[in-house]
N, C-alpha and C positions, 0 to 999 in steps of 0.2 A: 055387886055383879063384877065379874072379872073381865077386864078389857082384852079383846082379841088383838093379836099383833101378827100381821102378815106383811109380806113384801111382794109387790107386784112389779114384774119387769115387762115393759112393752117396747116393741121395736120392729123394724123391718126384718124380713127373712135374712138369715146368714150373718147377723151382727154379733152373735155369741150369747144370746139369752139363755140357752140351755146350758152351755158350758159354765157361764158365770153363776147361773141359778143353782146348779148342782153343787158347785164349790161353796157358794154363799150359804146354802142350806146346811151343808156338812159342817162348816165352821161355826154356824150359829146353833146347831142342833135342831134345825127345823126339818120338816118334810118338804119334798119337792113335788109340785103338781104341774103337769104338762097339760094345759087347757086343750090343745089340739087332740091329744090322746084321749082325754075325757070325752070330748065331742064324738070322736070316732067310736069309742066304746059304747056310749049311750045310743048312738044312731045305728051302729052295726055296719057302717060304711066308711070308706076313706073320705077325706075332706073333698078331694076333687069330684068324687061321686055325688056328694051332697050338693056341691055347687052346680054340677051338671044337671042334676034333677030339679033343684029348687031355685037356681039362679042365685045371684049375689044377695039380693034382698032376703030370699028365703034362708040362705045360709046364715045371714046375720041374725035372723029370728031364732034359728036353732042355737047359734053361738050364745046369744043373750040368755036364752032359756037355760042352757046347760051351765053357763057361768053363774047365773043367779041361784042355781041349785047347789052350788059348791058350799059346803059348810066346813071350814078349816080354821084351825088356830095354830099359830106358829108354823106357817107354811110359806114357801117361796113359790109363787105362781108366775107363769109367763104367758104372754099372748103375742101372736104375730099380728102386726098391723096389716090387714088385708084390704083395707079401703084406700082408694086413691087420695 
């Protein structure tokens, strides 16, 4: 069985995860996955709309479900730390 190798960047908003992630993915020949965009695509709503409708706990459930469904190999993924 081949081992999957991904890189996950986690941090507060505005610290450069997207910028570094895109550069890192390009240098390594990996794909770049934006977890927030995947959530919005699967839910058909903006993040703020999901939070407004479902609350923080509901959003975390959606986030966990979407993140668990990601099947990637050789990818750089990033997440914004939304919890206090």
